C-alpha positions in Angstrom: 127.9 99.9 85.3 128.6 97.7 88.0 126.0 96.4 90.2 127.3 98.0 93.2 127.9 101.3 92.3 124.0 101.3 91.3 123.4 99.9 94.5 125.1 103.2 96.3 124.1 105.6 93.7 120.6 105.2 93.2 119.0 103.0 96.0 115.5 104.6 95.5 115.2 104.1 91.8 116.2 100.5 92.3 113.4 99.7 95.3 111.0 101.4 93.0 111.8 99.1 90.6 111.5 96.0 92.4 108.6 96.7 93.7 107.5 97.8 90.8 108.5 94.2 89.5 106.8 92.6 92.5 102.8 94.0 91.8 103.5 92.7 88.1 103.9 89.4 89.4 100.8 89.7 91.7 99.0 91.0 88.9 100.1 88.9 86.2 101.1 85.8 87.3 97.7 83.2 87.8 100.3 80.8 89.7 99.8 81.1 93.3 103.1 80.8 94.0 104.8 82.8 91.8 102.1 85.8 93.6 104.1 85.1 96.4 107.2 85.5 95.4 106.2 88.7 93.7 105.2 89.7 97.0 108.4 89.0 98.5 110.2 91.3 95.5 108.0 93.7 96.5 108.5 93.3 100.1 112.4 93.2 99.0 111.6 96.7 97.5 110.3 98.5 100.8 113.4 97.2 102.9 116.1 98.7 100.2 114.1 102.1 100.5 113.8 101.9 104.8 117.5 101.2 104.7 118.5 103.7 102.0 116.2 106.5 104.0 118.1 106.0 107.0 121.7 106.5 105.2 124.4 109.2 105.7 126.9 109.8 103.2 129.9 109.2 105.5 128.3 108.4 108.7 129.0 105.1 110.0 127.5 102.2 112.0 125.8 103.6 115.5 128.1 101.7 117.8 129.7 103.9 120.0 133.8 103.9 119.8 135.8 106.1 121.2 138.3 106.0 118.8 136.3 107.9 116.3 136.7 111.4 116.1 134.6 114.1 117.9 131.2 114.7 115.4 131.4 111.8 113.5 127.7 111.2 111.7 126.2 108.0 112.8 123.7 106.3 110.7 120.1 106.0 112.0 119.6 102.6 113.6 115.8 102.7 113.2 115.3 102.2 109.9 117.5 98.8 110.1 115.5 97.5 113.3 112.5 98.3 111.0 113.7 96.3 108.3 114.8 93.5 110.7 111.4 93.4 111.8 109.8 93.5 108.5 112.0 90.3 107.6 110.7 88.1 110.6 106.9 89.3 109.8 107.1 88.8 106.1 109.0 85.1 106.4 106.4 84.5 108.7 103.9 85.2 105.9 105.5 83.5 103.0 105.4 80.3 105.0 101.5 80.8 105.9 101.0 81.7 102.0 102.8 78.3 101.2 100.9 76.4 104.2 97.7 77.2 102.6 99.0 77.0 99.1 99.9 73.6 100.5 96.5 72.9 101.4 94.9 74.3 98.2 96.6 71.9 96.0 95.5 68.9 98.6 91.3 69.6 98.3 91.7 71.5 94.3 94.6 69.6 92.5 96.0 72.7 91.4 97.9 76.0 92.5 95.9 77.6 89.3 93.7 80.6 90.8 91.2 80.9 87.5 91.9 77.0 88.2 90.5 76.8 91.8 87.6 79.6 91.4 86.6 77.8 88.5 86.2 74.6 91.0 84.5 76.3 93.5 
């Protein structure tokens, strides 16, 4: 099955898989950068879920167009706005986490979490 067809037909399932993969990466990896990547994968799953909730089959973008027929269905714009805000927040959190990881590397000489705990 094509990826685009899978994304259109099963967005909730794919968002659940992405969230679980990110959670698995956070729980199983000891490298701090891999944990940040896992957090980003989880956020991607959440963003896909929000977009899927706001989607309407056969709906159009929520932009007024007088050429559209009367009674056309519009897609809910609120989840898209929330996702845009979430992307900005996740970018900021990722940048902050990577800055902390750089400081930890300078101080401890490693980004391996059990080694940092041992050195403390």
